[in-house]
N, C-alpha and C positions, 0 to 999 in steps of 0.2 A: 725322490726328485719328480718322478712321473706322477705320483699321487698329488704332490704340491701343484704341479702344472695343471693337472686335471681340475683340482679344486679352484685354482685361479680362473680357469676358463669358465667353469660353472658360474662363479661369482660375476665374471664379466658379462656373461650372457644374461644372467638375471638382472644386472644393472641396466644393460641395454634395453631389455624388455620393459623394465620399469620406466625408463626414459621415454620409450616409444609410446607408452600408454599414459604418460603424465597428463593429468587434466589441464585443460586450457581455459583461462578466463580472459576475456578480451582486454587487450591493452588499449592505449589511446588510439592507435591505428588498428582497427578491428580487422583481424585476418579472415580471409575468405577461402572457401573450398568449393570446387565444383561438386555437383551431386555425386558424380562417379568417385571423386576423391573421398567423399564423406560416406560412401557405401549406400547411397540412396538411389532408388529407382527414379531416374530423371523424368521419365514420361509420367509416372504417377504424381510426382511433385508438380510438374507443369499442369496436369489435370486439376490438381487441388487448387493451384493459384488461379487458373482460368475459372474454376467454379466460384472462388471467392470474389473475383472481379465481376463475373456475370451476375452474381446474386447480391449486389450492393443494395442496401435498403432503399425502398421506394420513397421514403420520406424526403422532403426537399432539402437541398444542400444549404439553403438559407435557414440557418438554425434558429434565428429569431422568429421567422414565420413558423417553423416547425414547433417551436415552443408554444406559440399561441394556438396551434392546432391540436396540441396534446396537453401537457401539464398546465399550460396557461389557462385552460378552461376550468380548472379546479377552483374552489373558493380561495381567495387571496393568492391566486396563481400568477400574478404579474412578476416579471423578471426584476431582480434587484442586483444581479451580478453581471459581469461582462459575458457576452456571447459572441463566438467567432464562427463564421461560415466554414463549412468543410470543403475539401477539394476532392480530387480523384481518389478512388479506392487505393489504399496504400498499405504495405505491410512488409515484414521481413521474416525469414525463417532462420532460426538458430538451431544448429545441431551440434551437440557436444562442445559448445562454446564458439563455433565457427559460423560465420554467415554463409549460407548455402543458397539463398535466394532473396531477392528484394524486388519490389515493384512500386509504381506510383512515385510519390515524393517523400521518401523516408526522412528527409531533413525538415519537412514542413511541420510546424508546431500546430497541433490540433487540440481541441477539447477532448478530454478522456472521460468526462461525465463520472459515472460511479466507479470507474477504476481508481479514482481518487481515494476511495475508502481503503484500498490496500495500502496506500502511502500513509494515510492517517493512522491506521492500525499499527503500521511499522514504527511510526514516531512514538506511539504509546508503548510499543514493545521496547524501544530504546530506554524510555523512562523506567520501565519495569526492570530491565537488565541492569540499569545503573542504581537500582535501589530507591529511586525517587517515588515509585509506587511499590509498596512493600508486598502486597498481595493483590491479585486481580479479583479476589473475593472481598476486598475491603469496600465499605460504602464510599461512593464517590464524594459524598457530602463532607467526609473528613478531610478532603484535599482541596476544597473549593471555598475561597473566601467570598464575602459579599462583593458583587461585581458592579462597578460604576460605569455607566454608559458614557462614551465620549460624545458630547454635544457641542459642536462648534458655534451653534446659534441658540443658546439657552433662552427660555421664556423670559421676556422682560417683565411680565406681570407675575410676580412670585406667588401671588395669592391663587393663581390657577393651578399651582403645584401642591396646594394644601391637600393633605389626605393621601398623597402618593409617596411611595418610598423613593429615596435617592439611590437605592441599590436594587440589583437583580439578584434574587435568591433562587438558584436552580433546583435545589434539593431540600426544600423546607416543608412541602406537604407531607402528610403521613405516608403516602405511597412513595413519593420520590426519595424519602429518607432511606428506604429499603434497597435502593438501586446500587448495584456494585459495578465495578469496571467490567467484570465478566458479562453482566447483563447488557451494558451499552455496546460492548464489542460484538456480541452475538445478536444484537437487535431484538432482545427479549425483555427490554426494560419496561415497556408501556409507559414511559415518562409522560407526565401530564404538564401542560403549560403552553406558553407562547414564546417563541424566540425569533428575533429579527423580523417581527411582524407576521410570523407564520404560526398559527395554532397547530398543535400536534395532530388534531383530527382533520385538518385541511389537506394533508398530504395523502393522496390516493384514498379519498374518503369512500366509505361504503355507500351502497345504494339506498340506505335508510337514513335520510337526513334527520329524522326525529330522534335518532339515537346518537348523533354526533357529540352532543354535550351531556347526554344523560346515561350512557352505558356504564356499567360497573367496570372498574379497573381490573385488569388481569394481574394476578400476583406476579411480581418481577421474576423472570426466569422460566415462566410456564408457557408463554405464547410468543411465537416469532411474528414480527410485523416489520416489513421493509418500510422505513420511514426516514426521510432526510432531515426532518426537524430534529429527531433524536440523534442522528449522526452528527448534526451541527452542535448539539449539546455536548457530545463526546469531544469534538474539536475545541470547544470553549473550555471544557474541563481540563483538557490536556494543556491548553495555553496557560491556565492558572498553575499547573504543576511546573511547567518549564519556565514561566515568567519571562518569556521572550517569544518573538514571532515563530510560529511553527515552520514556515519556509526556511528560516535560517537554521533551525535544528535539522531539518531534512537535508539541507545542503551539506552541512558539516559532518553529520553522523552517517549519512547514507549515500547521497548522490555524488559527492566528491570522492569518497573511497571506491565507488564502483566505476569511476571514470566517466560519469555523465557530462554532457556539455553544459554550457552556461545559458542555454536558450529556453529552458523550461521555466514556467511561472505557476505559482499556486495562489489563486485569488480568493478573496472573500466577497462580501456584499458591500454595497454603498453605505449601508447602515450598521455593519457588524464591527463597529469600533468601540473599544473600551479604554478606560484609563488604567494603566498598569505601571506601578512604580513611578508615577509622575509622567509617563509617556503615553501618547495615543498609539494604540496597537490594534491592528485589524485581526479579527478572528477569522480564519479561513473556513471554507466549506468542505464537506465530505463528498461533494458531487456537483453536477451542473443542473440540478433540478430547477432552480430559479436563476441559472447563470453561475459563473464562477467555477471554482474547482481547479483541477490540475490541467494545464496546457503544456503539451510535451511532444517531442518528435518520436518517430517509431524506433529509432536507434536507442534513445535513452530509455524508452519504455521497455525495450527488449533487454537492455542491461539489467534493469531492475527486476524484470520477470525472471531472467535467468538466475540471478543471484538469489532471489526469494524462493525459487523452486529447488535450490540446492545445487546450482551449477558448480562444476569443478569439485564436487564432493564437499561443499561448504555451505552451510546455511547462513542466511543473511544476518540473523541475530548474533551469530558467533563473531562475525566481522565487526558489527557495531559495538558489541560488548568490548572487544579488544580496542576499538577506536577510542573508547572513552578512557583508556588507560595509557596509551602511548601513541606516538605518531609513526605511521608506517613509512619506510623509505621507498623511493622510486615510484614507478608507474603503478596504475591500478592493478594490472595483472600480477606484478611482482608483489604487491601488498597482499593479494589473495593467496598467492603461493607461499609467501613467507609465513602468513598466519596459519595456513593449513599445516605446514611442516612443523610449526611449534606446537600445534594443538591436536593433531590427529591421534595422538596416543595419550592425551590427557583425560583423566577421569572427569566426566561432566555430570551435572544433575539431570535427572530424568523427569520430564513433564514439567508442569507449572511449578515455579518455586513457591514454597510456603514456609511460614515460620516453623522452625523445628524440623524441616525436611532433612533427610539424610542424603549424602552424596552416593553416587553409584560406586559399586566395587569394580575391580579391574575387569572381571568377566563381563559385567554389564556394559562397561565402557567399550570393550573390544567388540561386543555384539552390536552396539550402536554404530561403530565404525563400519562394520560389515554391512549393516542394513543401509547406511547412507550410501555406500558404494553400489549396492544392489539397486537402489532407487535412482541412481544417477541417470541412466539411459531413459527410463520412463519419465522422469521429471523434465528432462530437456525436450523430449518429444511432446510433452504436454504444453510447454512454452511455445513450441512451433505451431501447435494446433491453435493456441490462443490467438496468434497473429494471422493465421490463415482464415479464421472464421469458421463457417459451417463445413463439415466434412461429410461425405457419404459414409454409410455404415461400413462398407467394405474397403474404404480407402486406407492404405497403409503407406508409411514413408519408406519402409525398407522391404 
């Protein structure tokens, strides 16, 4: 009897410890903790926030003016998407799922510029998880049909159109035919062409104008080049795979499941419209280089960042993979917990999925679970640093 009682007590203590350490993903009403409750040094956290506020960029808050003082000075650099002025320095700090600090106006919707690329790549990731993209090493050309521009005011003199194609072919040159999804996602494609009135060479051009049109192409996958024209090519290719507006895909597959608000918007350009299945559809951008991109508040951005970094021991792609198969009951936090309980012991694939790939064995699956748990603290701290901005080298949260 004593042995049974002792065993019951041990099980009870283990259960209580597990409950006490249960990971938290924010519900609709995001729970808060003081720095002390979260085990964070309050003074160091305050110093970090003060540092972020004091080191606001010196660029003007009038972002239209800022554009024409920076990227707008490039060839073909005029803005073609919406631009919104920014306000006071704003941010939130998330620690293990809980809000532990916030400043400025976290509910204000702001441009996120190239953070949009993380959301775009996530939408492509959902397509991959659902089998719409069979392999990231497939040529993108195999997935993209000829594209018809949407022109609400077509040329009246049809003879002016002679000799020009009715379609846009993104991947028909010998070089572009070799480009894979992997190349576009890693910005190593060196895609050649013009999209939405922006030639590929006009984005952050080199200081040697004579070579802009004459330089030899780099073999796809060999040279990295940050380039928004090519990111917009990725967005248009993804639109052709989904055959529906990417903001709708993002909302249903990611933003609604993580409990984001309804105030975020993902914009394209005034001329980035195509005809798709008989409808006029706008292709969104992968940043705000010429305007447009993701406009979102700090809370929603933090939800996405926390989920994408592995918050609550769950990677974002695992959630959206399940979202494509069934509807989660209840609130966002309950959806995450329910999914994690169902899948934390399931054997999963390792690395990028490929044709003929083998599933992990049980030992590999258990090791993946342990590695995910070990990364949890570091991943959340990384998200906090993202929203704090620049930290001094010796600054620590704990």
